[in-house]
C-alpha positions in Angstrom: 50.9 88.3 -24.7 49.1 85.6 -26.2 47.7 84.2 -22.6 47.0 85.5 -19.2 47.0 82.2 -16.4 45.7 83.4 -12.6 45.8 81.0 -9.6 44.8 81.7 -6.6 42.4 79.8 -4.2 38.8 79.4 -3.5 37.1 79.1 -0.2 34.1 76.6 -1.9 32.4 73.8 -1.2 33.3 71.4 -3.8 35.9 71.8 -7.8 32.6 72.5 -9.7 32.0 75.6 -7.6 35.8 77.2 -7.9 35.4 75.9 -11.6 32.8 78.1 -12.0 34.6 81.3 -9.4 37.2 81.5 -12.1 35.2 81.0 -15.4 32.8 84.4 -13.8 36.3 86.1 -12.0 37.9 86.1 -15.8 35.0 86.8 -17.5 34.1 89.5 -15.3 37.4 91.2 -16.0 36.4 91.5 -19.7 37.7 87.6 -21.3 35.5 86.3 -23.7 37.6 83.3 -24.2 38.5 81.3 -21.3 39.6 77.6 -19.9 40.5 76.6 -16.1 43.5 75.2 -17.0 44.3 73.1 -13.3 41.8 72.2 -10.6 42.7 70.8 -8.0 40.0 70.1 -4.4 41.1 69.8 -0.7 40.0 71.0 2.9 38.1 74.0 2.8 38.4 74.8 -0.5 39.8 74.4 -4.2 43.4 76.0 -5.5 42.4 76.6 -9.6 44.5 78.2 -12.8 42.8 79.6 -14.9 43.2 80.7 -18.6 41.9 83.7 -20.5 43.5 83.6 -24.5 43.5 86.8 -26.3 45.1 84.8 -29.7 45.1 80.6 -29.2 47.7 78.8 -30.8 47.4 79.5 -35.1 45.6 83.0 -34.7 46.3 85.9 -37.0 47.2 88.8 -34.9 45.0 91.4 -36.1 48.7 93.9 -35.9 49.9 92.2 -38.5 46.3 92.0 -41.3 46.3 94.2 -44.2 43.4 97.6 -43.2 41.9 95.6 -45.6 41.8 92.4 -43.3 39.9 93.3 -40.2 44.0 94.8 -38.9 45.0 97.9 -37.6 45.4 100.6 -38.7 
């Protein structure tokens, strides 16, 4: 798995607050590398899609590296 996408609707006052809620949620779950990839404010809140990256494109997977270079044993 390279990334996890989560999409939900937050009741909030504007798009920025919705984005901040999503980033806080993903970081609260323990993910360190997170982004908002979609945001749409409408009516009482915002539809937000966040992405938590485990590995970014071109990252080297730890289980493929030799143990002496940070890989898993």
